[in-house]
TORKOL-4160 file (C-alpha; in steps of 0.2 Angstrom, whole numbers, padded with zeros to 4 digits, m for minus):
280
<pt num="1" X="0364" Y="m0115" Z="0012"/>
<pt num="2" X="0369" Y="m0132" Z="0015"/>
<pt num="3" X="0372" Y="m0146" Z="0028"/>
<pt num="4" X="0388" Y="m0156" Z="0032"/>
<pt num="5" X="0395" Y="m0165" Z="0047"/>
<pt num="6" X="0411" Y="m0169" Z="0057"/>
<pt num="7" X="0415" Y="m0184" Z="0068"/>
<pt num="8" X="0422" Y="m0183" Z="0085"/>
<pt num="9" X="0438" Y="m0191" Z="0079"/>
<pt num="10" X="0440" Y="m0179" Z="0064"/>
<pt num="11" X="0459" Y="m0176" Z="0062"/>
<pt num="12" X="0473" Y="m0176" Z="0049"/>
<pt num="13" X="0479" Y="m0193" Z="0044"/>
<pt num="14" X="0497" Y="m0189" Z="0044"/>
<pt num="15" X="0509" Y="m0178" Z="0054"/>
<pt num="16" X="0528" Y="m0174" Z="0055"/>
<pt num="17" X="0538" Y="m0182" Z="0069"/>
<pt num="18" X="0556" Y="m0184" Z="0074"/>
<pt num="19" X="0555" Y="m0202" Z="0079"/>
<pt num="20" X="0558" Y="m0199" Z="0098"/>
<pt num="21" X="0540" Y="m0203" Z="0103"/>
<pt num="22" X="0524" Y="m0212" Z="0097"/>
<pt num="23" X="0514" Y="m0196" Z="0095"/>
<pt num="24" X="0495" Y="m0194" Z="0096"/>
<pt num="25" X="0486" Y="m0209" Z="0089"/>
<pt num="26" X="0468" Y="m0206" Z="0082"/>
<pt num="27" X="0454" Y="m0218" Z="0087"/>
<pt num="28" X="0450" Y="m0232" Z="0075"/>
<pt num="29" X="0432" Y="m0228" Z="0076"/>
<pt num="30" X="0425" Y="m0212" Z="0068"/>
<pt num="31" X="0416" Y="m0208" Z="0085"/>
<pt num="32" X="0400" Y="m0198" Z="0086"/>
<pt num="33" X="0394" Y="m0187" Z="0073"/>
<pt num="34" X="0388" Y="m0169" Z="0073"/>
<pt num="35" X="0377" Y="m0162" Z="0059"/>
<pt num="36" X="0380" Y="m0144" Z="0054"/>
<pt num="37" X="0367" Y="m0132" Z="0045"/>
<pt num="38" X="0372" Y="m0115" Z="0040"/>
<pt num="39" X="0370" Y="m0102" Z="0026"/>
<pt num="40" X="0380" Y="m0087" Z="0020"/>
<pt num="41" X="0384" Y="m0075" Z="0005"/>
<pt num="42" X="0398" Y="m0065" Z="m0001"/>
<pt num="43" X="0396" Y="m0054" Z="0015"/>
<pt num="44" X="0399" Y="m0068" Z="0027"/>
<pt num="45" X="0388" Y="m0080" Z="0036"/>
<pt num="46" X="0369" Y="m0076" Z="0040"/>
<pt num="47" X="0369" Y="m0070" Z="0058"/>
<pt num="48" X="0362" Y="m0083" Z="0070"/>
<pt num="49" X="0359" Y="m0096" Z="0057"/>
<pt num="50" X="0371" Y="m0109" Z="0063"/>
<pt num="51" X="0364" Y="m0125" Z="0069"/>
<pt num="52" X="0374" Y="m0140" Z="0076"/>
<pt num="53" X="0367" Y="m0155" Z="0084"/>
<pt num="54" X="0373" Y="m0173" Z="0088"/>
<pt num="55" X="0368" Y="m0186" Z="0076"/>
<pt num="56" X="0353" Y="m0197" Z="0080"/>
<pt num="57" X="0355" Y="m0211" Z="0068"/>
<pt num="58" X="0368" Y="m0225" Z="0065"/>
<pt num="59" X="0367" Y="m0225" Z="0046"/>
<pt num="60" X="0381" Y="m0220" Z="0035"/>
<pt num="61" X="0372" Y="m0205" Z="0027"/>
<pt num="62" X="0371" Y="m0189" Z="0037"/>
<pt num="63" X="0355" Y="m0184" Z="0027"/>
<pt num="64" X="0346" Y="m0197" Z="0038"/>
<pt num="65" X="0348" Y="m0184" Z="0052"/>
<pt num="66" X="0337" Y="m0171" Z="0043"/>
<pt num="67" X="0319" Y="m0172" Z="0038"/>
<pt num="68" X="0307" Y="m0159" Z="0031"/>
<pt num="69" X="0300" Y="m0155" Z="0048"/>
<pt num="70" X="0317" Y="m0151" Z="0056"/>
<pt num="71" X="0323" Y="m0142" Z="0040"/>
<pt num="72" X="0307" Y="m0131" Z="0040"/>
<pt num="73" X="0309" Y="m0127" Z="0058"/>
<pt num="74" X="0327" Y="m0121" Z="0055"/>
<pt num="75" X="0321" Y="m0110" Z="0040"/>
<pt num="76" X="0307" Y="m0102" Z="0051"/>
<pt num="77" X="0317" Y="m0100" Z="0067"/>
<pt num="78" X="0335" Y="m0097" Z="0062"/>
<pt num="79" X="0337" Y="m0092" Z="0044"/>
<pt num="80" X="0322" Y="m0082" Z="0037"/>
<pt num="81" X="0321" Y="m0070" Z="0052"/>
<pt num="82" X="0339" Y="m0066" Z="0048"/>
<pt num="83" X="0339" Y="m0065" Z="0029"/>
<pt num="84" X="0342" Y="m0049" Z="0020"/>
<pt num="85" X="0326" Y="m0043" Z="0010"/>
<pt num="86" X="0323" Y="m0051" Z="m0006"/>
<pt num="87" X="0336" Y="m0065" Z="m0004"/>
<pt num="88" X="0338" Y="m0080" Z="m0015"/>
<pt num="89" X="0341" Y="m0096" Z="m0006"/>
<pt num="90" X="0352" Y="m0108" Z="m0016"/>
<pt num="91" X="0348" Y="m0126" Z="m0012"/>
<pt num="92" X="0354" Y="m0143" Z="m0018"/>
<pt num="93" X="0343" Y="m0158" Z="m0023"/>
<pt num="94" X="0342" Y="m0166" Z="m0006"/>
<pt num="95" X="0324" Y="m0174" Z="m0004"/>
<pt num="96" X="0319" Y="m0163" Z="0011"/>
<pt num="97" X="0323" Y="m0147" Z="0001"/>
<pt num="98" X="0311" Y="m0153" Z="m0012"/>
<pt num="99" X="0295" Y="m0158" Z="m0004"/>
<pt num="100" X="0281" Y="m0154" Z="m0016"/>
<pt num="101" X="0266" Y="m0144" Z="m0011"/>
<pt num="102" X="0250" Y="m0152" Z="m0017"/>
<pt num="103" X="0258" Y="m0166" Z="m0028"/>
<pt num="104" X="0250" Y="m0172" Z="m0043"/>
<pt num="105" X="0240" Y="m0188" Z="m0042"/>
<pt num="106" X="0249" Y="m0204" Z="m0048"/>
<pt num="107" X="0243" Y="m0218" Z="m0059"/>
<pt num="108" X="0237" Y="m0227" Z="m0043"/>
<pt num="109" X="0227" Y="m0213" Z="m0037"/>
<pt num="110" X="0208" Y="m0213" Z="m0037"/>
<pt num="111" X="0199" Y="m0207" Z="m0052"/>
<pt num="112" X="0190" Y="m0194" Z="m0042"/>
<pt num="113" X="0207" Y="m0187" Z="m0036"/>
<pt num="114" X="0213" Y="m0185" Z="m0054"/>
<pt num="115" X="0197" Y="m0176" Z="m0060"/>
<pt num="116" X="0198" Y="m0164" Z="m0045"/>
<pt num="117" X="0216" Y="m0160" Z="m0049"/>
<pt num="118" X="0212" Y="m0157" Z="m0067"/>
<pt num="119" X="0197" Y="m0147" Z="m0063"/>
<pt num="120" X="0206" Y="m0136" Z="m0050"/>
<pt num="121" X="0219" Y="m0131" Z="m0063"/>
<pt num="122" X="0206" Y="m0128" Z="m0077"/>
<pt num="123" X="0213" Y="m0142" Z="m0088"/>
<pt num="124" X="0200" Y="m0148" Z="m0101"/>
<pt num="125" X="0195" Y="m0166" Z="m0101"/>
<pt num="126" X="0180" Y="m0177" Z="m0106"/>
<pt num="127" X="0168" Y="m0185" Z="m0094"/>
<pt num="128" X="0170" Y="m0201" Z="m0102"/>
<pt num="129" X="0188" Y="m0203" Z="m0100"/>
<pt num="130" X="0195" Y="m0218" Z="m0091"/>
<pt num="131" X="0209" Y="m0217" Z="m0078"/>
<pt num="132" X="0224" Y="m0220" Z="m0090"/>
<pt num="133" X="0218" Y="m0206" Z="m0101"/>
<pt num="134" X="0216" Y="m0194" Z="m0086"/>
<pt num="135" X="0233" Y="m0199" Z="m0080"/>
<pt num="136" X="0240" Y="m0195" Z="m0097"/>
<pt num="137" X="0234" Y="m0178" Z="m0096"/>
<pt num="138" X="0241" Y="m0176" Z="m0078"/>
<pt num="139" X="0258" Y="m0182" Z="m0084"/>
<pt num="140" X="0258" Y="m0170" Z="m0098"/>
<pt num="141" X="0253" Y="m0154" Z="m0087"/>
<pt num="142" X="0260" Y="m0158" Z="m0070"/>
<pt num="143" X="0278" Y="m0150" Z="m0073"/>
<pt num="144" X="0270" Y="m0133" Z="m0075"/>
<pt num="145" X="0261" Y="m0135" Z="m0059"/>
<pt num="146" X="0275" Y="m0142" Z="m0048"/>
<pt num="147" X="0278" Y="m0132" Z="m0033"/>
<pt num="148" X="0288" Y="m0135" Z="m0017"/>
<pt num="149" X="0284" Y="m0131" Z="0001"/>
<pt num="150" X="0300" Y="m0121" Z="0005"/>
<pt num="151" X="0297" Y="m0110" Z="m0010"/>
<pt num="152" X="0280" Y="m0106" Z="m0003"/>
<pt num="153" X="0287" Y="m0103" Z="0014"/>
<pt num="154" X="0301" Y="m0091" Z="0007"/>
<pt num="155" X="0289" Y="m0082" Z="m0004"/>
<pt num="156" X="0278" Y="m0078" Z="0011"/>
<pt num="157" X="0293" Y="m0068" Z="0017"/>
<pt num="158" X="0298" Y="m0060" Z="0001"/>
<pt num="159" X="0312" Y="m0073" Z="m0003"/>
<pt num="160" X="0314" Y="m0086" Z="m0017"/>
<pt num="161" X="0324" Y="m0102" Z="m0020"/>
<pt num="162" X="0336" Y="m0107" Z="m0033"/>
<pt num="163" X="0340" Y="m0125" Z="m0036"/>
<pt num="164" X="0357" Y="m0131" Z="m0041"/>
<pt num="165" X="0359" Y="m0144" Z="m0055"/>
<pt num="166" X="0361" Y="m0162" Z="m0048"/>
<pt num="167" X="0379" Y="m0166" Z="m0043"/>
<pt num="168" X="0386" Y="m0149" Z="m0045"/>
<pt num="169" X="0392" Y="m0144" Z="m0027"/>
<pt num="170" X="0405" Y="m0133" Z="m0036"/>
<pt num="171" X="0392" Y="m0121" Z="m0039"/>
<pt num="172" X="0388" Y="m0119" Z="m0021"/>
<pt num="173" X="0401" Y="m0108" Z="m0012"/>
<pt num="174" X="0397" Y="m0114" Z="0005"/>
<pt num="175" X="0404" Y="m0131" Z="0000"/>
<pt num="176" X="0421" Y="m0123" Z="m0001"/>
<pt num="177" X="0418" Y="m0115" Z="0016"/>
<pt num="178" X="0415" Y="m0132" Z="0024"/>
<pt num="179" X="0432" Y="m0136" Z="0018"/>
<pt num="180" X="0440" Y="m0122" Z="0029"/>
<pt num="181" X="0430" Y="m0128" Z="0044"/>
<pt num="182" X="0434" Y="m0146" Z="0042"/>
<pt num="183" X="0453" Y="m0142" Z="0040"/>
<pt num="184" X="0453" Y="m0131" Z="0055"/>
<pt num="185" X="0445" Y="m0145" Z="0066"/>
<pt num="186" X="0456" Y="m0158" Z="0059"/>
<pt num="187" X="0472" Y="m0148" Z="0063"/>
<pt num="188" X="0467" Y="m0143" Z="0081"/>
<pt num="189" X="0457" Y="m0159" Z="0086"/>
<pt num="190" X="0468" Y="m0168" Z="0099"/>
<pt num="191" X="0455" Y="m0174" Z="0112"/>
<pt num="192" X="0443" Y="m0183" Z="0100"/>
<pt num="193" X="0428" Y="m0178" Z="0110"/>
<pt num="194" X="0413" Y="m0172" Z="0101"/>
<pt num="195" X="0410" Y="m0157" Z="0112"/>
<pt num="196" X="0428" Y="m0151" Z="0108"/>
<pt num="197" X="0426" Y="m0154" Z="0090"/>
<pt num="198" X="0410" Y="m0144" Z="0090"/>
<pt num="199" X="0419" Y="m0130" Z="0099"/>
<pt num="200" X="0433" Y="m0130" Z="0086"/>
<pt num="201" X="0420" Y="m0129" Z="0072"/>
<pt num="202" X="0411" Y="m0114" Z="0081"/>
<pt num="203" X="0428" Y="m0105" Z="0083"/>
<pt num="204" X="0432" Y="m0107" Z="0064"/>
<pt num="205" X="0414" Y="m0101" Z="0059"/>
<pt num="206" X="0416" Y="m0085" Z="0070"/>
<pt num="207" X="0433" Y="m0082" Z="0062"/>
<pt num="208" X="0429" Y="m0084" Z="0043"/>
<pt num="209" X="0430" Y="m0067" Z="0035"/>
<pt num="210" X="0420" Y="m0058" Z="0022"/>
<pt num="211" X="0435" Y="m0059" Z="0011"/>
<pt num="212" X="0435" Y="m0078" Z="0012"/>
<pt num="213" X="0417" Y="m0079" Z="0008"/>
<pt num="214" X="0419" Y="m0067" Z="m0007"/>
<pt num="215" X="0433" Y="m0077" Z="m0014"/>
<pt num="216" X="0423" Y="m0093" Z="m0013"/>
<pt num="217" X="0408" Y="m0085" Z="m0021"/>
<pt num="218" X="0419" Y="m0079" Z="m0035"/>
<pt num="219" X="0426" Y="m0097" Z="m0037"/>
<pt num="220" X="0408" Y="m0103" Z="m0039"/>
<pt num="221" X="0404" Y="m0090" Z="m0052"/>
<pt num="222" X="0420" Y="m0095" Z="m0062"/>
<pt num="223" X="0414" Y="m0113" Z="m0062"/>
<pt num="224" X="0397" Y="m0107" Z="m0068"/>
<pt num="225" X="0405" Y="m0097" Z="m0082"/>
<pt num="226" X="0416" Y="m0112" Z="m0087"/>
<pt num="227" X="0400" Y="m0123" Z="m0089"/>
<pt num="228" X="0392" Y="m0110" Z="m0100"/>
<pt num="229" X="0407" Y="m0108" Z="m0111"/>
<pt num="230" X="0408" Y="m0127" Z="m0113"/>
<pt num="231" X="0389" Y="m0129" Z="m0116"/>
<pt num="232" X="0390" Y="m0127" Z="m0135"/>
<pt num="233" X="0404" Y="m0140" Z="m0136"/>
<pt num="234" X="0394" Y="m0152" Z="m0125"/>
<pt num="235" X="0379" Y="m0150" Z="m0137"/>
<pt num="236" X="0389" Y="m0154" Z="m0152"/>
<pt num="237" X="0396" Y="m0170" Z="m0144"/>
<pt num="238" X="0379" Y="m0175" Z="m0138"/>
<pt num="239" X="0373" Y="m0174" Z="m0156"/>
<pt num="240" X="0386" Y="m0186" Z="m0162"/>
<pt num="241" X="0380" Y="m0199" Z="m0149"/>
<pt num="242" X="0368" Y="m0212" Z="m0156"/>
<pt num="243" X="0359" Y="m0227" Z="m0148"/>
<pt num="244" X="0355" Y="m0242" Z="m0158"/>
<pt num="245" X="0341" Y="m0253" Z="m0152"/>
<pt num="246" X="0342" Y="m0271" Z="m0156"/>
<pt num="247" X="0329" Y="m0280" Z="m0166"/>
<pt num="248" X="0314" Y="m0285" Z="m0157"/>
<pt num="249" X="0316" Y="m0272" Z="m0143"/>
<pt num="250" X="0299" Y="m0265" Z="m0145"/>
<pt num="251" X="0291" Y="m0278" Z="m0133"/>
<pt num="252" X="0305" Y="m0274" Z="m0120"/>
<pt num="253" X="0304" Y="m0256" Z="m0122"/>
<pt num="254" X="0286" Y="m0256" Z="m0117"/>
<pt num="255" X="0289" Y="m0265" Z="m0101"/>
<pt num="256" X="0304" Y="m0254" Z="m0098"/>
<pt num="257" X="0294" Y="m0238" Z="m0100"/>
<pt num="258" X="0281" Y="m0245" Z="m0088"/>
<pt num="259" X="0295" Y="m0248" Z="m0075"/>
<pt num="260" X="0302" Y="m0230" Z="m0078"/>
<pt num="261" X="0285" Y="m0223" Z="m0075"/>
<pt num="262" X="0283" Y="m0232" Z="m0059"/>
<pt num="263" X="0300" Y="m0226" Z="m0053"/>
<pt num="264" X="0296" Y="m0208" Z="m0057"/>
<pt num="265" X="0280" Y="m0210" Z="m0047"/>
<pt num="266" X="0289" Y="m0218" Z="m0032"/>
<pt num="267" X="0302" Y="m0203" Z="m0033"/>
<pt num="268" X="0288" Y="m0190" Z="m0033"/>
<pt num="269" X="0278" Y="m0199" Z="m0019"/>
<pt num="270" X="0294" Y="m0198" Z="m0008"/>
<pt num="271" X="0292" Y="m0182" Z="0002"/>
<pt num="272" X="0309" Y="m0184" Z="0008"/>
<pt num="273" X="0304" Y="m0185" Z="0026"/>
<pt num="274" X="0317" Y="m0196" Z="0031"/>
<pt num="275" X="0319" Y="m0203" Z="0048"/>
<pt num="276" X="0328" Y="m0191" Z="0059"/>
<pt num="277" X="0329" Y="m0183" Z="0076"/>
<pt num="278" X="0314" Y="m0178" Z="0086"/>
<pt num="279" X="0318" Y="m0160" Z="0087"/>
<pt num="280" X="0333" Y="m0149" Z="0084"/>
């Protein structure tokens, strides 16, 4: 599954002409934007899982139109009811895909919250420990207990989630399917009206075949095999890379470590519930 977008003025940048007339000029503005959410596998799109809605934000990032509430609603009403049994949902690292369930306390949490978290997970600690010591235990153990809300939701219905490595859209076949849809819209779009662009997208979605999906899935599998084949080579190269710290860097490394820790906590506290539309 994945999300993408198209604008009302989505079209090809160049066309052939004989010089006898001016041709059709595309608007300077990109126009309105429509957000698209869908899922599929090598047998084709998941039936009734398509979601398209007009953008409700003015930011340049289409992810701002999605938040966890809207994403969860799509999962519950459109995707999960139509998934084959025991499906594995491939997701990327968008924040709203990875909202944590019962996240671990941070260094700024109350001491009682830290104690409760450790006790609930039967992690031994001493009564006399102070907050930094308790938090050190939490940092050490929390990766083992990290869970996500969509994983729990999928598990309730007999499904599971598989997360892609960061910055690897080539491992997600639907990214290649988006290309087919966008190319079709760009070739057919002459009115530059959002409703017409949405109709063109729906036309292409309904015409994409099982064979086209299978071809894209095989392409992603081939990319995966290439990465696995190159992994030993990359390991050898990484072993040859060394970083030399300058003299007197110990003092700076402490403050840098503290800054990194705060950044990690900020990232974990961000539920990914970005501002978005009220409802789908």
